N, C-alpha and C positions, 0 to 999 in steps of 0.2 A: 687743963689743956692749954698749951701755948698756941697763939694765932699768928700766922704769917700771911699778910694780905697785900695785894697790889704791888708785887715786886717782879723783877725779871732776873733770872739766874742763867748764866751760861758757863760757869766755871765747873771744873771736875769735882764730882761728889759734893755738890752744893749743900745738900742737907743730909749728908751721910750720917747714918746711925741715929736718926731722930727717934724720939720716944714721946708719945703723947702730944702730938702737934696736929693742928688743922691748918691746911694750906688753901687759901681762897684767892681766886682771881689773879693768879700768878702765871707768868710765861717762862718756859724753859727753852731758851733759844739764845743765839747770839754768836759773836765772832770767836769767843774762846772755844766753842764747840765741845764743851765738857760732857762727859758721860756719867751715868750712874748717880743721878741726882739724889734719890732717896734710898739707896742701897743699904741693906742691913738695918732697916728701920722697923719699928713696931708701934701699934696703936696710933695709926695715922689716918686722918681724914683729908681727902683732896676733893675740892669742888670748884667748878667753873674755871678750870685751868687749861692751858695750851702747852702741849709737849711736842717739841720738834727735835729733841736730842735723844740719843741712844740709851737703852738699858736703864730707864728710870726706876723700875721697881724690881730689884733682885734681892732674894733672901729676905723678903719682908714678911711680917706676921701681923695679922689683924689689921687689914688695910681696906679702906672704903674709898671708892672713886666714883664721883657723880658729876654728870653734866660737863664732861671734859672732852677735849679733842686731842687725839694722838695721831699725828700726821704720818705721812708715808716715810719720813726720815726718822721717825721714832721707832727704831728697830728693836725687836726682841724686848718688848716692854715689861712683861711679867714672867720672870723665871724663878723657880725654886721658892715660890711664895706659899704661905699657908694661911687660910682664912681671908679670902679676898671677895669683896662685893663690888661689882661694877654696874652702874645703871646710867641710862640716858647719856651714853658716851659713844663717840665715834672711834673705832679701833682701826687705825691704819698701821702700816709698817709690817714687814715680814716677821713671821714667827712671834706673834704677839703674846701667846701663852705657851709655856713649856715647863714640864716637871713641877706643876703646881698641885696643891691639895686643898680641898674644901673651897671651891670657887662657885660664886653665884653671879650670873650675867643676865641682866634684865633690861629690856627696852633699849637695846644697843644695836648698832649697825657697824659694818666695816668691810674692808678688803685687806686680807692678811694671809699670804701664802704660808703653808705649814703651820696652821693654827692649832694649838691645843695638844701638841704631842705629849704623850705619856703623863697626862694630867689624871688625877684621882679624885673622884667625888666632885664632878663638875656639873652644875645645873644651869640650863639656859632657857629663858622664856622670852617670847617676843623678840627674837634675835634674828637679824638679817645679815648674812655673811657670805662673802665670796672668797673662796680659798682653794688650795690644792692639798691633798693629803690631810684633810680636815680631821682632827682628833685622832691621828694615827697612834695606836697603842693605848688609848685612854681606857680607864676602868671606872665603873660606876658612874654612868652618864645618864642624865635626864635632859630631855629637850621637849619644849611645848610651844605651840603656836609660833613656829619659827619658819624661816625661809632660807634655804641654802642653795647656792649655785657653785659648781666647780667639779673638778675631777678627783677620783681616788679617795672619796670620803669614807670615814669610819672603818678604815682597814685595821685589822687586829684589835678592834674595840671589843671590850668585854663588859657584860652586865649593864646593858643600856635599855632605857625605855624612852620611846619617842611618841609624841601624841600631836595630832592636829597640825601637821607640818607639811611643807612642800620641799622635796629634795630633788633638785634637777642636777643629776650627778652621774658620771660614768664610773663604773667599777666600784660601786658602793658596797660596803659591808664584806669585802673580801677577807676571809680568814677570821671573821668575827665570831664571838661566842656569847650565847645567852643574851640575845637582843630581841626585844619585842617592839613592834611598830603598830600603833593604832590610828585609824582614821586619817591616813596621810596619803599624799601623792608621791610616788617614787618613779621618777622619769630618768631614763638613761640606759646605756648599753651594759650588758654583762652584770646585772645586779646580783649581788650576793654569792658569788662563786666561792666555794670551799668554806662556807659558813657552817657553824655548828649551833643547833638549837636556835635558829632564826624563826621567829613567829610574826606573821603579818596578819593583822586583823582589820577587816573592812578597808583595805587599802586599794588604791588604784595604781596598777603597775603598768608602765609604758616603756617599751623598748625591746630590742632584739636580744635573744639568747639569755633570758634571765634564769637565775636560780639553778645553776648547774654544779655538780660535784658537792652538793650540800648533804649534811648529815642531820637527821631529825628535823627537817624543815616542815613548818606548819603554815598553811594558808587558810584563813577562816573568812568566808564570804567576801573574797576579793574580786576585783575585775582586772582583766588583762587586755591591754590594747597594743597592737603591733608586736605581739610577743610570739616569736617563732623559735623553734628548737629549744623549748623550755624543758627544764627538769632533767637534763642529761646526767645520768649516773648519780641520781639523788635518792635518798631515803626521805619520803615525803607523804604527808597527809594534807590534801588540798581540796577545799570546796571553792569553786570559782563560779561567779555569776556572769553569764554571758559566754563569750567566745574566746577560745585560744587558737591562735593561728596554727601552731604545730607543737607537738610534744615528742621528744626524742629520748628513747632509751632510759626511762626511769628504772630504778632498781627494785626498791621495796616500798610498800605502803599502798596508798590509794589516791587517785585523782578523779574528781567529779567536776564536770562542767556542763553548761547547757549545750555547747557545741564545740567541736575540735576540727579544724580544717584538715589536719593530717596527723596521723600517729605513725611514727617512724620507729620500727623495732629492727635494728640491724642484726644480721646473722652473727656478727662478732660481738654482740651484746654480752656483758659480763655474765659468767655462769651463775646460775642460781637466782637470777632476777625474777621477781614474781609480783611486781607492782600491778595493781588492778586499775584499769582506766574505764570510767563510766561516762556515757554521754546521756544527758537527760532527755534530749529530743528523740 
């Protein structure tokens, strides 16, 4: 492996097409304002570097990035990559990941709008991120011990497992399929609308009008806080610990809670609805 250390690069495609290189303590910035520093590279390790220029890692294979800073001006950093491991790194710049495959992100933080679109097999652990449309259209996602803030997260996501995380997000999981969330806090308005096979296990759900228009929705031993007009037009099996402010027009299945403030069954409810609603008290 070739080593490149303690240098500054600002030219276009500075290390284009590298193979078998380790880049340490380098800076990618400067007046030439060049793009695509390590595009079309493979078998690359990057450590303790600073990136302020656009598109550094496109079409890369077998890439490791550790203890680096990608600034706000480092736009669209990882696109069309395969086999990427990122750790102890700050991810700034809009659209940091897109169309990547086999990605591991560990002990990272960042602010990046439109993060992770259409990625496949992406795993995140101890990840703190602020974004919008987070992981839009991603497939085979795992997330553990992480903290997310932003709007419109996990839309059209498929085949995801999330554990021990805090998601403070509006309109999460819209149109998602085959998602399971364990032991997490889900805070925000309009959670999970139009989801298929969404399963929430021992989760705390906070916010108005959650879980409407869902198909095969499952809640196991969850709590619901400030949740009104829940489960409208849903097929649902739910066991809730504590109180639900109100339940509106579920279609099929069964909902069990300790107490429900109001059960709304409108006259124009969909024909054939037969959801069972039980109150323990």
